[in-house]
N, C-alpha and C positions, 0 to 999 in steps of 0.2 A: 972683715965681717963682724958685726956686733955680736955680743953674747946671745941676745934675744933671737937674732937671725940664725945663729948656730943651733939654738934649742929647737927651732921650728924647721929643721931640715930633715927630710926623709930620704929613703933610698933613691939614688939617681940625682941627688943634690937639688931636688925640686922643693921649694918652700912649702911647708904645710900651712893650712889656715891657722890663724891665731885662736887661742881659746880664752874664754873669759874666766875660766876656773883657775884654781891654784895648781901650779906645776912644781913638783918636788925634784930637787937636783942632788940630793945626798943619799944615794941608795944604800950604802953600808949603814948609815945612821938610821935610815928608815927601817931596815931589817932588824936592827937592834931594838928600836922602839916597839916594833910589832912583837918581838920576842918577849920583851918585858911586859907589855900590855896583855899578852895572852899567856903569861906565866910559863913560857917555854912550850906551849901546846899549839903553836900555829899549825903544824901538820895535821893534828887531830881536827882543828877547826876547818881547815880546807877540805879534808876528807868528808867531814859531815856535810859541808855545803854540796859536795859532789853526790853524796848519798841522796840528799833531798832533791837534787836536780834530776835524778834518775838518768844520768848520762850513761850511755852504753856503747859497746864496740861499734866502730864504723861511722859514728856520728861526726858532723862538722860543728865545732864549738868555737865561740868567740868569747874571750875574756876582756871586757871593757874596763879600761883603767887598770891594766894588768900589773903595773908596778914592776917589781923585780922577778915576776914570773912564777912564783910558787904555786899558785892555783892552776895556771895554764899548764905547767909541767905535770902536775898531778892529774889533770884532765887528760893529757896525752897518754898517760899510762892506762887510763880507763878506756879510751877509744881505740887504742892499738894502732897497728900499722895501716889498717884500712880507713881509719878516721883521721881527721885533721883538726888541729887547734891553732887558732890565731890569737895573738895577744896585742891589744891596742893601747898605746899610752902616749901622752904628749911630751914625755921626758926622755930624751936620748940617753941620759945617764942611767935612768932606771932600766931602760931596754938593754943597754950594754951589759949590765949586771945579770939581767934575765937570760940573755944569750949565753953568758958564761955558765950560769947554773944549768941550763938545758944541755949544753955541751958536756959538762961534767957528769950529768945524769944519763947521758947517752940517748936523749930523745930529740926529735925534730919538731920544733914549734916555730911558726911563722910570726915573729914579733915585728910589729909595724908602728912607726911613729905617725901619729895622727891625733885628731881631736874628736871628742864625743859629739860635738854639735854637728859634725859633717863627716860621718864615717866613710872611709874609702872602700866600701864593699857593695856588692850587688844586692838588689832587692831579693828577699827570700833566700839568702845564701846559707843560713845556719839553722841547724836543728835546735841548738841551745845557745842562748846568750846569757853570760854570767857577768856579774859585777859585785865586788865585795869591798866595802869600806872605802868607797870612792865618791858617792853622791854628795857627801858633806863638803867636798872641795868645790862644789859648783854653786853659783848663784841661782836664784829661782828660774830665770829665763833659760839658762843653760840646762837645768834639770829637765825642763819641758822639751827642749830640743833633743836632749839625750834620750828621753823616753820615746819620742817619735822616731828617732833613728834606730833604736833597738827594735821597735815594732816593724820598721821598714826592712831591716836586714834579717829578721827571723822568718822562718818558713811559716805559712798559715797554720800548719799543724805543730809548730815548734813550741819551745818553752823559753821563758825569761825568768831568771832568778836574780833578784837584787837584794843584797844584804848590807845594811849600814847601821850606824848607831841609832838606838832608840832613845826616846825621851818622854817624860810626862808633860812637857810643855806643849800647849795647844798649837803653837807655831810649828813645832816639829811634826806633830801629828797631821796638821793641815798640809804641810809640804809633801808628806807621803801620799795623802789622798789626792793631791793635785797631780803628783807623778803618776799614780795609777790611772787617773782620769785621762792623762795624756796618752796612755797606752791604748785607750779606747775600750770597747766592749769585747775585745778578742779573748779567747780562752786563756791565752798566756797571761793576760792582765789579771784575770781572776785567780789563776794558779799562783802568780807572784804574790798576791795579797794573802792567800791561804798559807803560804810558806813563810810569811813574815816572821812569826815568832818561833817556828819549829827549830831554827838553827841555833837559837839561844838557849835551848833546853839542855 
């Protein structure tokens, strides 16, 4: 089996759809870069994201592009035993590290290998869909597909919170507007837009 085929394998040895986005395969290096970029305050950043998301006990939460699982694990502490948290990522290596982190932390998070363009979840399954520092890994078409999939899997009364790098470049601003447009006129899209700058304060 080729390396790419291995990367696209999910539970049950069924091949996952290919993604057009960038897939990271060095989880330890990724965690180091995040630690450096956030000046050792990644935990504070993740907790602030959860504060803004208004996540509460008993909710069903999805972390899209969960990476090594830091946000998903923190979310599981918020939702408690009656809530569930799923983490979705295209990289088996990142998910393996995420699973080790969750086990060490004593929490149960359902990490799943899959792609954002075609999420392996039911319509309206989640109260809250999160994604942090992931969208910039996707080309324009995949961003639109990701937005539509987020809208599909979130409950009609649910929330979506996406956090990514900001820029003064018109192209970056336009990309964000297009992403919101793909979410449609649902309340979660408006809420996503309102939360855009709060997490950076």
